[in-house]
C-alpha positions as CSV (number, residue, x, y, z in Angstrom):
1,X,-8.9,-20.9,-10.3
2,X,-11.4,-19.7,-12.9
3,X,-12.1,-16.7,-10.6
4,X,-8.9,-14.9,-11.7
5,X,-9.3,-11.8,-13.8
6,X,-7.9,-12.0,-16.4
7,X,-7.7,-15.8,-16.6
8,X,-4.0,-16.7,-16.9
9,X,-2.4,-19.0,-19.4
10,X,-0.8,-21.1,-16.7
11,X,-1.0,-21.3,-12.9
12,X,1.7,-22.4,-10.3
13,X,0.2,-22.3,-6.8
14,X,2.6,-21.2,-4.1
15,X,0.3,-21.3,-1.1
16,X,-1.0,-18.4,1.0
17,X,-4.3,-16.6,1.0
18,X,-5.7,-13.2,0.5
19,X,-9.1,-12.1,1.8
20,X,-11.0,-9.1,0.3
21,X,-12.6,-6.9,3.0
22,X,-14.4,-3.6,3.0
23,X,-11.0,-2.1,4.1
24,X,-9.1,-3.5,1.1
25,X,-7.8,-0.7,-1.2
26,X,-6.5,-1.1,-4.7
27,X,-3.2,0.9,-4.8
28,X,-1.8,1.9,-8.3
29,X,1.9,2.3,-8.6
30,X,1.6,5.1,-11.1
31,X,-0.8,8.0,-11.3
32,X,-0.9,7.5,-15.1
33,X,-4.4,7.5,-16.6
34,X,-3.7,4.0,-18.0
35,X,-2.8,2.4,-14.7
36,X,-5.7,4.2,-12.9
37,X,-8.0,2.8,-15.6
38,X,-6.7,-0.7,-14.9
39,X,-7.3,-0.2,-11.2
40,X,-10.9,1.0,-11.8
41,X,-11.5,-2.0,-14.2
42,X,-10.3,-4.4,-11.4
43,X,-12.5,-2.6,-8.8
44,X,-15.6,-2.9,-11.1
45,X,-14.9,-6.6,-11.8
46,X,-14.5,-7.3,-8.1
47,X,-17.6,-5.3,-7.2
48,X,-19.6,-7.4,-9.7
49,X,-18.1,-10.7,-8.5
50,X,-18.2,-10.2,-4.7
51,X,-20.3,-7.2,-4.0
52,X,-17.5,-5.1,-2.4
53,X,-16.7,-1.7,-3.9
54,X,-13.0,-1.1,-3.4
55,X,-11.4,2.4,-3.7
56,X,-8.6,2.9,-6.2
57,X,-5.7,5.2,-5.0
58,X,-2.2,6.1,-6.1
59,X,0.5,4.2,-4.2
60,X,2.5,6.4,-2.0
61,X,5.1,4.8,0.4
62,X,4.6,1.3,1.7
63,X,1.1,-0.1,1.1
64,X,-1.0,-1.2,4.1
65,X,-1.3,-4.9,4.7
66,X,-4.3,-6.2,2.8
67,X,-3.9,-3.8,-0.1
68,X,-4.0,-4.9,-3.7
69,X,-1.0,-3.3,-5.5
70,X,-0.9,-2.9,-9.2
71,X,2.6,-2.2,-10.4
72,X,4.8,-2.5,-13.5
73,X,8.0,-1.7,-11.6
74,X,10.6,-4.4,-11.5
75,X,8.4,-6.6,-13.8
76,X,10.0,-9.9,-14.9
77,X,10.9,-9.4,-18.6
78,X,10.3,-13.1,-19.3
79,X,6.6,-12.6,-18.6
80,X,6.2,-10.4,-21.8
81,X,4.0,-7.4,-22.1
82,X,0.8,-9.1,-21.1
83,X,2.3,-11.3,-18.3
84,X,1.7,-10.8,-14.6
85,X,2.3,-12.3,-11.2
86,X,0.0,-12.4,-8.2
């Protein structure tokens, strides 16, 4: 689990898998500069780690299966400002 970026404080595995492919797209819930920067940061980190350069695009409608979606909508308030769920 040390391959997670950023490394979480705690992990609770729930099963399932996700495979990065050349068709994977990082979809950003907002077109704000801050969210797009987070998407580009993730894309750069993944490119360095696995050698696949993923495009970063604003989310419009339902994402295609296999997309990575970055969103703050409906975030669990108990996670705090820096918390996240995968």
